[in-house]
ZAVEXBA-906763 format. One line per field, with one value per residue (C-alpha): residue number from 1; x, y, z. Coordinates in pm, 1 decimal. Example, Ala and Ser with C-alpha at 12.3 -4.5 7.8 and 13.67 -1.06 7.14 Angstrom:
BEGIN
num c(1;2) .
px c(1230.0;1367.0) .
py c(-450.0;-106.0) .
pz c(780.0;714.0) .
***
This chain:
BEGIN
num c(1;2;3;4;5;6;7;8;9;10;11;12;13;14;15;16;17;18;19;20;21;22;23;24;25;26;27;28;29;30;31;32;33;34;35;36;37;38;39;40;41;42;43;44;45;46;47;48;49;50;51;52;53;54;55;56;57;58;59;60;61;62;63;64;65;66;67;68;69;70;71;72;73;74;75;76;77;78;79;80;81;82;83;84;85;86;87;88;89;90;91;92;93;94;95;96;97;98;99;100;101;102;103;104;105;106;107;108;109;110;111;112;113;114;115;116;117;118;119;120;121;122;123;124;125;126;127;128;129;130;131;132;133;134;135;136;137;138;139;140;141;142;143;144;145;146;147;148;149;150;151;152;153;154;155;156;157;158;159;160;161;162;163;164;165;166;167;168;169;170;171;172;173;174;175;176;177;178;179;180;181;182;183;184;185;186;187;188;189;190;191;192;193;194;195;196;197;198;199;200;201;202;203;204;205;206;207;208;209;210;211;212;213;214;215;216;217;218;219;220;221;222;223;224;225;226;227;228;229;230;231;232;233;234;235;236;237;238;239;240;241;242;243;244;245;246;247;248;249;250;251;252;253;254;255;256;257;258;259;260;261;262;263;264;265;266;267;268;269;270;271;272;273;274;275;276;277;278;279;280;281;282;283;284;285;286;287;288;289;290;291;292;293;294;295;296;297;298;299;300;301;302;303;304;305;306;307;308;309;310;311;312;313;314;315;316;317;318;319;320;321;322;323;324;325;326;327;328;329;330;331;332;333;334;335;336;337;338;339;340;341;342;343;344;345;346;347;348;349;350;351;352;353;354;355;356;357;358;359;360;361;362;363;364;365;366;367;368;369;370;371;372;373;374;375;376;377;378;379;380;381;382;383;384;385;386;387;388;389;390;391;392;393) .
px c(1248.1;957.8;1052.6;845.7;897.3;818.6;805.7;637.5;708.5;413.8;40.4;-55.4;-179.9;137.5;224.4;-115.2;-137.4;204.3;126.6;-197.1;-35.6;249.0;13.6;-190.8;130.8;158.2;415.1;399.4;368.2;393.8;303.3;447.9;343.1;404.4;59.7;-244.6;-458.2;-386.3;-428.8;-432.4;-342.3;-609.1;-870.8;-800.8;-749.7;-995.3;-1178.7;-1249.8;-1376.0;-1042.3;-959.7;-840.9;-724.7;-738.1;-855.5;-632.2;-315.1;-5.3;369.7;336.5;149.5;453.3;766.8;1097.2;1465.5;1413.6;1077.8;1080.7;1108.2;732.3;631.7;662.9;460.1;187.5;145.2;124.8;-119.1;-355.9;-633.3;-885.4;-725.9;-779.8;-1129.1;-1218.9;-1088.0;-1289.8;-1605.9;-1563.8;-1580.4;-1891.6;-1730.1;-1960.4;-1767.3;-1821.4;-1614.9;-1563.9;-1323.6;-1232.2;-1091.1;-1077.5;-1257.3;-1381.4;-1571.9;-1938.1;-1950.2;-1619.3;-1248.5;-1300.1;-1427.6;-1081.1;-918.9;-1184.7;-1096.0;-726.2;-773.2;-1016.1;-771.9;-491.0;-702.8;-800.3;-431.9;-334.1;-139.8;-57.9;-71.2;94.9;16.7;167.7;494.1;822.4;1128.4;1438.0;1703.8;1746.1;2042.7;2117.9;2280.9;2346.4;2015.5;1788.4;1705.3;1700.0;1470.5;1460.9;1105.8;906.0;739.4;1069.9;1307.3;1181.5;1361.9;1257.4;1379.7;1229.4;1197.7;966.4;993.1;655.4;694.7;598.4;759.2;772.7;436.6;186.7;406.4;102.3;-2.7;326.3;543.2;913.7;1243.7;1262.4;1259.4;1534.7;1751.9;1712.4;1802.3;2116.6;2207.8;2219.8;2406.1;2116.7;2129.6;1851.1;1764.7;1689.2;1328.9;1084.5;714.7;493.3;126.5;145.8;-5.7;210.3;278.3;305.6;529.6;404.9;257.2;55.7;-49.7;-168.7;-400.6;-523.2;-564.4;-899.0;-1027.3;-963.2;-1213.6;-1255.3;-1200.5;-1168.0;-1089.6;-736.4;-465.2;-134.4;189.3;557.7;840.3;621.6;383.3;33.3;-280.2;-628.7;-813.1;-948.6;-725.0;-823.7;-723.6;-628.5;-528.2;-166.8;-148.9;-289.7;-400.5;-652.8;-591.3;-407.1;-167.8;-103.8;-25.7;223.4;389.4;561.8;758.0;831.1;1170.6;1234.6;1266.1;1055.7;751.2;420.1;218.7;-154.7;-418.1;-703.2;-957.8;-872.8;-1231.8;-1179.3;-1001.5;-978.6;-981.8;-857.9;-1120.4;-1389.5;-1286.7;-1278.5;-1621.6;-1756.8;-1622.3;-1810.7;-2140.1;-2135.5;-1894.8;-2014.1;-1962.4;-1666.1;-1425.9;-1550.4;-1892.9;-1737.4;-1507.6;-1790.4;-1946.1;-1645.6;-1545.4;-1717.3;-1807.4;-1592.2;-1289.8;-1359.9;-1406.2;-1089.4;-874.0;-996.8;-940.7;-591.8;-494.6;-686.1;-902.8;-1209.6;-1286.9;-1563.5;-1433.6;-1478.7;-1183.2;-938.1;-746.1;-683.2;-328.8;-452.3;-704.0;-426.7;-219.1;-512.1;-577.1;-208.4;-202.0;-516.6;-387.6;-42.9;-67.4;276.1;297.5;630.9;562.3;771.4;768.7;534.8;352.7;597.6;544.4;279.9;13.3;189.8;5.7;324.6;702.9;912.7;1244.7;1339.0;1503.8;1679.6;1524.6;1863.0;1921.6;1592.4;1449.6;1152.1;1007.9;1032.1;1105.3;1401.1;1727.5;1973.0;2258.9;2073.3;1892.6;1553.5;1521.2;1232.0;1106.7;754.5;513.8;594.2;937.9;1060.1;1142.7;816.0;553.8;219.2;17.7;-298.6;-601.9;-555.4;-219.8;-24.5;-266.8;-226.1;151.2;96.6;-126.6;104.3;437.8;289.5;134.1;450.0;671.9;419.4;479.6;846.5;904.4) .
py c(-1837.0;-1912.3;-2162.6;-2203.3;-2339.6;-2018.8;-1649.1;-1416.7;-1048.0;-854.2;-917.3;-778.2;-949.7;-1141.8;-1226.5;-1366.6;-1564.4;-1715.9;-1793.4;-1976.3;-2170.8;-2283.9;-2359.8;-2594.3;-2786.2;-2853.2;-2584.3;-2400.9;-2036.7;-1709.1;-1378.3;-1061.2;-706.9;-372.3;-246.5;-255.6;-441.9;-681.0;-591.6;-213.8;-149.7;-395.0;-207.4;127.6;1.4;54.4;325.3;76.4;-191.8;-352.5;-427.2;-768.6;-911.0;-870.1;-1161.3;-1040.3;-1020.5;-1134.2;-1077.6;-790.1;-595.0;-581.6;-368.0;-518.3;-505.8;-877.2;-896.7;-1275.4;-1324.4;-1302.3;-1549.2;-1866.0;-1743.9;-1585.4;-1907.1;-2126.8;-1905.6;-1730.4;-1473.0;-1755.2;-1934.9;-1633.5;-1571.3;-1931.2;-1875.3;-1554.8;-1718.9;-2014.4;-1759.7;-1595.8;-1274.4;-1091.9;-923.0;-711.4;-641.8;-271.4;-217.0;-525.6;-787.4;-562.6;-738.2;-542.7;-637.3;-541.5;-449.8;-376.5;-459.9;-600.2;-909.8;-984.8;-939.5;-1172.3;-1437.9;-1418.5;-1421.2;-1712.3;-1908.1;-1829.7;-1942.3;-2266.8;-2328.8;-2280.2;-1957.6;-1741.2;-1364.8;-1112.1;-744.1;-434.2;-625.7;-479.7;-672.0;-514.1;-739.6;-1049.3;-1285.9;-1631.2;-1908.9;-2235.8;-2340.9;-2105.1;-1736.9;-1557.7;-1257.6;-1006.2;-872.0;-653.5;-975.0;-1151.2;-1377.5;-1594.8;-1872.8;-2006.8;-2225.5;-2010.8;-1632.9;-1461.4;-1085.9;-951.3;-603.6;-410.0;-98.4;270.5;383.3;548.7;592.1;690.4;323.8;216.9;168.9;140.6;29.4;-270.4;-531.0;-357.6;-339.7;-714.1;-786.5;-573.2;-729.6;-1070.7;-948.9;-924.2;-630.2;-373.6;-164.6;208.1;270.6;540.6;612.6;441.4;480.0;832.0;1173.6;1441.0;1790.4;2065.5;2350.0;2688.5;2809.7;2489.5;2472.0;2834.2;2758.9;2413.0;2453.2;2641.2;2346.4;2096.4;1812.5;1808.8;1467.5;1403.3;1099.8;1122.2;910.2;989.5;866.7;853.6;648.1;415.9;358.4;500.4;469.0;576.5;634.5;934.9;1218.0;1414.0;1773.3;1816.8;2108.4;1995.0;1875.1;1586.9;1238.1;976.3;628.2;737.8;958.0;699.5;439.8;653.4;777.1;441.8;503.0;874.3;1012.4;1369.8;1614.8;1415.1;1559.1;1378.0;1390.1;1397.8;1341.3;1542.4;1411.3;1044.2;979.2;1193.0;979.1;1266.0;1583.4;1817.3;1681.6;1729.4;2091.1;2178.2;2021.5;2208.4;2537.5;2471.7;2368.6;2612.7;2894.9;3120.9;2860.9;2875.9;2599.2;2587.4;2476.0;2178.2;2093.1;2109.7;1807.9;1611.5;1802.3;1984.8;2331.4;2517.6;2318.2;2385.0;2756.8;2775.8;2596.0;2820.5;3131.1;3012.8;2940.1;3238.5;3010.8;3230.4;3352.0;3197.6;2904.6;3095.2;3315.4;3023.3;2900.8;2531.8;2577.1;2734.6;2455.3;2201.6;2372.1;2362.6;1995.8;1912.7;2080.8;1901.4;1564.9;1604.9;1844.9;1864.3;1865.0;1853.5;1759.9;1924.5;1596.6;1350.6;1358.1;1093.0;802.7;996.5;909.9;648.3;320.0;117.7;129.7;67.0;-111.3;-305.9;-642.1;-737.7;-1052.2;-1177.8;-1284.5;-1477.6;-1801.3;-1732.0;-2070.9;-2043.0;-1671.3;-1789.5;-1598.4;-1794.0;-1762.1;-1758.0;-2081.4;-2022.6;-1650.7;-1547.9;-1217.6;-1171.4;-900.0;-531.7;-549.5;-730.9;-551.1;-653.9;-380.5;-412.8;-165.4;-16.8;-243.2;-532.8;-656.8;-575.0;-778.3;-1065.5;-1049.0;-1056.6;-1365.4;-1544.1;-1470.9;-1543.9;-1872.9;-1988.1;-1914.1;-2088.9;-2414.3;-2420.1;-2243.4) .
pz c(3135.0;2902.4;2633.6;2313.1;1964.1;1774.3;1859.7;1611.7;1668.1;1532.4;1571.7;1232.5;919.0;833.4;1194.0;1287.6;963.1;1025.4;1389.5;1311.1;1025.5;1251.2;1537.9;1320.7;1254.3;1625.6;1699.3;2031.5;1915.4;2106.2;1936.8;2089.0;2001.0;2167.5;2060.4;2285.7;2030.3;1742.3;1376.5;1416.5;1054.1;941.4;1142.1;976.2;622.0;340.6;529.4;808.4;572.2;477.3;114.6;230.3;-104.5;-479.9;-691.9;-975.8;-767.8;-956.2;-911.6;-1160.9;-893.3;-664.6;-644.3;-531.1;-616.7;-687.8;-871.3;-888.5;-511.5;-443.9;-716.7;-508.2;-209.9;-422.2;-619.5;-308.5;-117.4;-355.5;-306.3;-339.4;-44.3;179.2;41.1;127.3;480.7;521.3;392.2;630.1;910.6;767.8;645.2;406.2;128.6;-179.0;-489.5;-551.5;-838.0;-1040.4;-804.2;-497.1;-211.4;92.5;404.6;373.1;739.5;910.0;898.0;1248.5;1068.3;928.9;1269.6;1413.7;1154.6;1236.3;1612.7;1591.6;1377.6;1620.5;1914.2;1742.2;1661.0;2025.7;1970.4;2273.7;2207.9;2437.7;2372.6;2535.8;2531.6;2412.8;2299.3;2446.8;2292.4;2078.6;2083.6;1943.8;2142.3;1964.9;1807.2;2002.0;2017.1;2350.9;2388.8;2669.7;2683.6;2917.6;3037.7;3105.5;2914.9;2628.3;2442.7;2102.5;1817.7;1539.6;1541.0;1292.0;1235.4;1124.4;1269.2;955.2;813.5;900.6;762.1;997.3;1307.9;1515.0;1484.6;1642.5;1332.4;1409.1;1249.3;1485.9;1207.7;1013.0;1324.6;1385.8;1023.3;1047.8;1382.0;1215.3;907.7;660.7;417.1;442.5;138.3;178.7;280.2;170.3;189.7;-69.5;-164.3;-24.3;-115.9;-278.8;-153.5;-416.3;-520.8;-389.1;-720.3;-772.3;-406.7;-410.0;-699.8;-596.8;-220.5;-247.5;-454.0;-172.9;-181.5;-559.8;-720.9;-1093.8;-1307.7;-1447.9;-1606.6;-1435.5;-1586.0;-1496.8;-1646.6;-1856.1;-1563.5;-1570.7;-1361.8;-1459.1;-1135.8;-941.0;-822.3;-511.9;-437.8;-69.8;152.1;126.5;-233.0;-436.8;-338.1;-447.8;-592.0;-908.0;-712.0;-439.8;-705.6;-897.7;-577.0;-529.2;-852.1;-805.1;-710.3;-589.0;-876.6;-1123.3;-1299.6;-1332.5;-1653.0;-1586.5;-1853.6;-1707.5;-1959.7;-2022.1;-2127.0;-2438.6;-2699.7;-2952.8;-2747.4;-3020.8;-3260.5;-2995.1;-2933.3;-3304.7;-3354.2;-3051.3;-3186.1;-3509.5;-3347.0;-3053.3;-3142.7;-2860.2;-2587.2;-2352.2;-2258.6;-1897.3;-2019.7;-2195.0;-1903.2;-1649.9;-1823.1;-1694.6;-1381.3;-1095.7;-1227.4;-975.5;-1084.4;-1453.2;-1387.6;-1179.1;-1438.1;-1719.3;-1508.8;-1412.7;-1774.5;-1917.2;-2131.9;-2096.7;-2448.4;-2660.2;-2863.3;-3190.8;-3092.6;-3080.7;-3384.0;-3450.4;-3323.5;-2998.1;-2945.1;-3005.5;-2735.5;-2492.7;-2569.0;-2526.7;-2184.8;-2068.7;-2189.8;-2035.8;-1743.2;-1578.3;-1199.6;-1022.6;-659.1;-390.8;-198.9;-30.0;300.5;418.3;654.0;846.8;588.7;372.3;340.0;292.7;323.4;14.3;55.1;367.2;426.3;103.4;-44.4;-165.3;194.8;224.9;89.7;-136.8;-36.3;343.3;415.7;627.8;636.9;423.4;670.0;1003.4;1082.9;1243.2;1157.8;930.1;786.3;646.7;538.9;499.8;665.0;351.6;24.4;-142.0;-181.6;-355.1;-552.0;-404.4;-409.2;-165.7;-295.0;21.5;231.5;-12.8;36.1;413.5;388.1;142.8;312.4;655.6;549.2;373.3;671.6;894.8;705.7;802.6;1135.7) .
***
């Protein structure tokens, strides 16, 4: 039987960060993952360039049944800590949207940083290795793996959530939590595209590939970012963001022209200055022309502006500023970037990530009920929760 101080299950962002942090403390660390390569989700993130953190990340950017749980870890390991680490390893980065940091070259650079750190810290990584069972005997955990039996003092679950099953996602971490009596909150897909009701899909599907700037709102939350029309429904940053707050049956309100502060005033002025113009001409200044034409055809807004009364223009403006879309659902875990819910934080220490009632058992990263908004926040939670656990395992 192989005996080590710490076993980390999961060779992703949180797992590798935790392993290196513990290794530098002199702990003998073994990382186990069933995948054939480490950091698979890192490699595909950000279009292959990895939005590895957000300089503006705060607890307000995270969803959890216990919103205060993430505060301690995020304060102790900040975006600037990880940026310093990346720069020490020569990672070239760029800032896209405010605070969102991406690799200039490739997300492979972030995996290289983590693997180098793990190597320097003396961490042993075993891939293509499954864990068949976990038990606890006295002060140690006993694991049956495809490589044989392993014994450890501290066991860290960094196995992620259910999003993107083709990358190997599984409910393993939730099963371990339940085995040891920790509550697991219901899970659902987050940061995920919407599918549409048949009448909306029939109209929008031919416009697949069109992207426009919108402000989408739901339950006092709103995001002003691009929306993308897809073959299956709607996506893009604004839609992914709001999806984490949506529940089946709810209707989104989409301001299709957020750049127009006084849309009704603009339309009335345009009718006065260019009475023979049509609405599609105005809309095509903000949208691709085929989208403007299609919307006006769909809504029968095709007459010259001089034929519309003030009341009719107000109705048009109201529709454009609050376009209702009631999704039929989401694309689910297949394309979701994250998993909402998971191991209930009431059973964990916010300082150490250790299970309150199971000495030596830790949960970090996506498997925990802490989910960030789009824009590098979920990686920051992985770095912070992994580093914090690494100080105590």
